[in-house]
C-alpha positions in Angstrom: 103.4 115.0 -46.4 104.3 111.3 -46.6 103.6 109.7 -43.3 103.0 106.6 -41.4 105.7 104.6 -43.3 103.5 104.6 -46.4 104.5 102.0 -48.9 104.2 103.9 -52.1 102.7 101.8 -54.9 100.9 99.5 -52.5 97.4 98.7 -53.8 94.7 100.4 -51.8 91.3 99.0 -50.8 88.5 100.1 -53.0 86.7 103.0 -51.2 83.4 101.4 -51.8 84.5 98.1 -50.3 85.7 99.9 -47.2 82.3 101.5 -46.9 81.2 104.4 -44.9 79.4 102.5 -42.2 79.6 103.3 -38.6 81.4 100.5 -36.7 79.8 99.4 -33.5 83.0 98.9 -31.5 81.0 98.1 -28.4 77.3 98.5 -27.7 78.1 100.8 -24.8 80.0 103.2 -27.0 77.1 103.6 -29.4 74.3 103.7 -26.9 75.1 107.2 -25.8 71.9 108.9 -27.0 71.5 111.5 -29.7 74.5 111.5 -32.0 74.8 115.3 -32.3 72.8 117.0 -29.6 72.0 120.7 -29.5 75.4 122.4 -28.7 73.6 124.8 -26.4 73.0 121.8 -24.1 76.6 120.9 -23.9 78.2 124.1 -22.4 80.2 127.1 -23.2 83.7 125.9 -24.0 85.3 125.0 -27.4 85.8 121.2 -27.8 89.2 119.8 -28.6 88.4 116.5 -30.2 90.4 113.3 -29.3 91.0 111.0 -32.3 92.3 107.5 -31.5 93.7 105.3 -34.2 93.9 101.6 -33.8 97.0 100.7 -35.9 100.0 98.4 -36.4 103.2 98.4 -38.3 102.1 95.1 -39.8 98.8 96.6 -41.1 98.6 97.0 -44.9 96.1 99.9 -44.9 97.2 101.7 -41.7 99.8 103.9 -43.6 97.0 105.3 -45.8 94.9 106.0 -42.7 97.9 107.7 -41.0 98.5 109.8 -44.1 94.9 111.0 -44.3 94.9 111.9 -40.6 98.1 114.0 -41.1 96.4 115.7 -44.1 93.4 116.5 -41.8 95.8 117.9 -39.2 97.3 120.3 -41.7 94.0 121.8 -42.5 92.5 121.7 -38.9 95.6 122.3 -36.7 94.7 122.8 -33.1 91.2 121.3 -33.4 92.0 117.7 -32.5 94.6 115.4 -30.8 95.8 112.1 -32.2 96.7 109.0 -30.3 98.1 106.2 -32.4 97.3 103.0 -30.4 99.7 100.3 -31.7 98.8 96.7 -31.5 100.7 93.4 -32.1 97.5 91.5 -32.6 98.2 90.9 -36.3 102.0 90.7 -36.3 105.1 92.1 -34.5 104.9 95.8 -33.6 107.7 97.3 -31.6 105.5 100.2 -30.6 102.7 98.2 -29.0 102.6 97.9 -25.3 100.4 96.6 -22.5 98.7 100.0 -22.1 97.8 100.5 -25.8 96.7 96.9 -26.1 94.4 97.4 -23.1 92.9 100.5 -24.6 92.3 98.6 -27.9 90.7 95.7 -26.0 88.5 98.1 -24.1 87.1 99.5 -27.4 86.7 96.0 -28.7 88.7 96.8 -31.9 89.2 93.8 -34.2 89.8 95.5 -37.5 92.8 97.7 -38.3 92.9 100.5 -38.9 90.0 101.7 -36.8 89.5 105.5 -36.2 87.5 106.7 -33.2 86.4 110.3 -32.5 85.8 111.2 -28.8 85.2 107.6 -27.8 81.8 107.5 -29.6 82.3 107.8 -33.4 84.2 104.7 -34.7 85.0 103.8 -38.3 86.8 100.9 -39.9 89.4 101.3 -42.6 91.4 104.2 -44.0 88.7 106.9 -44.1 88.7 109.6 -46.8 89.9 113.0 -45.5 86.5 114.6 -46.4 84.6 112.0 -44.4 86.8 112.5 -41.3 86.6 116.3 -41.7 82.8 116.2 -41.5 82.9 114.1 -38.3 85.4 116.5 -36.8 83.3 119.5 -37.7 80.2 117.9 -36.2 82.1 117.0 -33.0 83.5 120.5 -32.7 80.0 122.0 -32.9 79.0 120.2 -29.7 81.2 122.4 -27.5 82.0 121.0 -24.1 80.8 121.6 -20.5 84.5 121.3 -19.4 87.7 123.2 -20.1 91.1 121.6 -19.5 94.2 123.7 -18.9 97.4 121.7 -19.1 101.1 122.5 -18.6 103.8 119.9 -18.5 107.5 119.7 -17.8 110.4 117.3 -18.3 112.7 116.2 -15.5 115.6 113.8 -15.8 113.4 110.8 -15.4 109.8 111.9 -15.6 107.1 114.1 -17.1 105.1 116.3 -14.7 101.5 117.3 -15.5 99.7 120.3 -14.0 96.0 120.1 -14.9 93.1 122.5 -14.2 89.6 121.3 -14.8 86.9 124.0 -15.1 83.2 123.1 -15.3 80.8 125.4 -17.1 78.6 127.5 -14.9 75.9 126.7 -17.5 76.1 122.9 -16.8 72.7 121.7 -15.5 73.9 118.3 -14.4 76.6 116.6 -12.4 79.4 115.2 -14.5 80.9 111.9 -13.4 84.1 111.5 -15.3 87.6 109.9 -15.2 90.8 111.8 -15.8 93.1 110.0 -18.3 96.7 110.9 -19.1 99.0 109.8 -21.9 102.5 110.5 -23.3 103.0 110.5 -27.0 106.1 110.5 -29.2 105.3 112.8 -32.0 107.5 111.5 -34.8 110.1 108.8 -35.4 111.6 106.8 -38.2 111.4 103.1 -38.1 114.0 101.2 -40.2 111.4 98.9 -41.7 108.3 101.1 -42.2 109.6 104.7 -42.3 108.0 107.7 -40.7 105.5 107.2 -37.8 103.5 109.8 -35.9 101.7 110.1 -32.5 103.0 106.9 -31.0 101.5 106.4 -27.5 104.3 105.6 -25.2 102.4 105.7 -21.9 98.6 105.4 -21.3 98.2 104.1 -17.7 94.9 102.8 -16.4 93.0 105.3 -14.3 93.4 105.1 -10.5 90.8 105.7 -7.8 92.0 109.3 -7.5 91.3 109.9 -11.1 87.5 109.6 -10.6 86.0 113.1 -10.7 82.5 114.4 -9.7 82.1 117.9 -11.2 79.3 120.3 -10.4 78.5 123.5 -12.3 81.2 126.2 -11.8 83.7 123.8 -10.2 87.5 124.4 -10.7 89.8 121.5 -9.8 93.6 121.4 -9.8 95.4 118.1 -10.3 99.0 117.0 -10.5 100.2 113.8 -12.1 103.5 112.3 -13.2 104.7 109.6 -15.6 108.2 108.0 -15.8 110.3 108.9 -18.8 112.3 106.5 -20.9 115.5 108.2 -22.2 115.3 106.4 -25.5 112.1 108.2 -26.6 112.6 110.9 -29.1 111.3 114.5 -29.2 109.0 116.3 -29.4 106.9 114.5 -26.9 103.3 115.5 -26.3 101.6 115.3 -22.9 97.9 114.5 -23.4 95.0 114.6 -20.9 91.3 114.1 -21.3 88.2 113.3 -19.2 85.9 110.5 -20.2 82.7 109.0 -19.1 82.2 105.3 -18.1 81.2 104.5 -21.7 84.4 106.1 -22.9 82.7 109.2 -24.3 85.2 112.1 -24.1 84.0 115.3 -22.6 87.2 117.3 -23.3 90.9 116.9 -24.1 94.1 119.0 -23.9 97.7 118.6 -24.9 101.1 120.2 -24.3 104.2 119.8 -26.4 107.5 119.0 -24.6 110.5 120.4 -26.3 112.3 120.0 -29.6 115.2 117.7 -29.0 115.9 114.8 -26.7 118.2 115.3 -23.7 120.9 113.6 -25.6 120.3 115.3 -28.9 123.5 117.4 -28.7 124.2 120.7 -30.4 122.1 120.0 -33.6 119.6 117.6 -35.0 118.4 116.2 -38.3 114.6 116.7 -38.4 112.8 114.7 -41.0 110.0 116.0 -43.2 109.4 112.9 -45.4 109.5 109.2 -45.4 113.0 107.7 -45.3 111.9 104.6 -47.2 110.2 105.3 -50.5 109.0 103.1 -53.3 108.7 104.2 -56.9 107.1 102.3 -59.8 109.6 102.8 -62.7 113.4 102.4 -63.2 114.9 105.9 -63.5 112.5 107.4 -61.0 113.8 109.8 -58.4 112.9 110.0 -54.7 113.2 113.2 -52.6 114.0 113.0 -48.9 113.4 116.4 -47.1 115.0 117.3 -43.8 115.9 120.3 -41.7 119.1 120.9 -39.8 118.5 122.6 -36.5 120.9 124.4 -34.1 120.0 123.8 -30.4 122.8 126.0 -29.0 123.3 129.7 -28.3 126.2 129.8 -30.7 126.5 129.5 -34.5 127.6 126.1 -35.6 129.8 125.1 -38.5 128.5 121.8 -40.0 129.8 119.4 -42.7 127.1 117.5 -44.5 128.0 114.4 -46.6 126.7 111.2 -48.2 130.0 109.2 -47.9 130.8 106.9 -50.8 131.9 104.2 -48.5 128.3 104.0 -47.0 126.5 104.0 -50.3 124.8 100.8 -51.5 123.7 101.8 -55.0 123.3 99.6 -58.1 125.1 100.6 -61.3 123.9 103.9 -62.7 122.2 105.1 -59.5 123.1 108.6 -58.2 122.5 111.0 -55.3 122.7 114.7 -54.6 122.4 116.9 -51.6 120.3 120.1 -52.3 118.6 123.0 -50.7 115.7 124.8 -52.3 117.8 126.5 -54.9 121.2 124.7 -55.4 122.5 121.1 -55.5 125.9 120.5 -54.0 126.8 117.0 -55.0 127.8 114.6 -52.2 128.9 117.2 -49.6 128.7 120.8 -48.4 129.8 123.0 -45.5 127.5 125.5 -43.9 127.1 127.7 -40.8 123.9 127.6 -38.8 123.0 130.7 -36.8 122.4 130.3 -33.0 119.2 129.8 -31.0 117.1 127.1 -32.7 117.7 128.4 -36.2 117.3 125.9 -39.0 117.9 125.3 -42.7 116.0 123.0 -45.0 117.6 120.5 -47.4 116.8 117.4 -49.3 118.6 114.4 -50.7 117.6 113.3 -54.1 118.2 109.7 -55.0 117.9 108.7 -58.7 117.5 105.1 -59.8 118.5 103.4 -63.1 117.5 100.4 -65.1 119.9 98.3 -62.9 118.8 96.9 -59.5 115.7 97.4 -57.5 117.0 99.0 -54.2 119.5 101.6 -53.3 120.6 102.9 -49.9 122.6 106.0 -48.8 123.6 107.4 -45.4 123.6 111.1 -44.7 126.2 112.2 -42.2 126.2 115.6 -40.5 129.3 116.6 -38.5 129.7 119.5 -36.1 132.8 119.4 -33.9 132.9 116.0 -32.2 129.2 115.3 -32.8 128.1 113.1 -35.8 124.5 112.5 -36.6 123.3 110.2 -39.4 120.2 109.2 -41.3 119.7 106.4 -43.8 117.5 106.8 -46.9 116.3 103.9 -49.1 114.7 103.8 -52.5 112.9 100.7 -53.8 111.7 100.1 -57.4 108.6 97.9 -57.6 107.4 97.7 -61.2 
């Protein structure tokens, strides 16, 4: 999967120069004792790892880091949660906010990207998938003395969290921890950098009521809420975790909130690849994959088109709308069955020896609703 607005063809850092050294983000983070203690000392529950990514849309090597994280997610689904902490420290970033900047400052992050596992394993640079996989496996082996159960719900203007904290009866010490909550927008397309994932929209500072003292066998029920901005896309992900004073994460949990935004209408265009792609050679073709999804209880008649009036293509460039078997030219009509059914398509955009950038707009019409998506191909020899 192409993710994180990757600029294809961009020169990558030499892996050797990146190094595989552990970054001491703060002395407190890395002074937490034995790196991988005996799992039997940790408790009886499986550990869901929290991976935090210090990133920015201005950052040259952050797209590579994001792509590697997505690859790791594909092979280890359900084993870790990702928080993309955007920062404007190196340039403008529309997805940075005071709360993500505060988290980055708390870690002492100065280099982007930086990847942090469970608050205690921090690495600079776009780490190879295999390296991150080994850290993930080691963190998972620890288990956890805590179990978190989370359910969440959307209202018109907020997200409601229902959290249960269960402490292992095997725990031989009191756990002093802090409950943290976050709200993450899973996927969006930025006009400048393309596809982004795991954008942290809310990450409020802990309040006094979030301080927890947990004894063996304790069960604690907690309710929290965060305000909801109607402009955020879907799916959203509610995330909670409990951390120590040195930011070490004891346990995490997440809950996905719905497929489409409240204003998504009857159907949606759900992207599967980067909307801005770069190819090295004139004549190269880019493929933009997407799914059309029906959010109603009735079948929908849709018209799909790349209107000529909205194409900005150099001489000799061409485009097609295709499914997995057939190409339809510039338009097609289809019927989507009811109840969240979907159908996969792709647009293929082919360059020529003329020009270096082409742009087309995909329009999908159903009744009075019109959804659109722009696709761009750049040739950089």
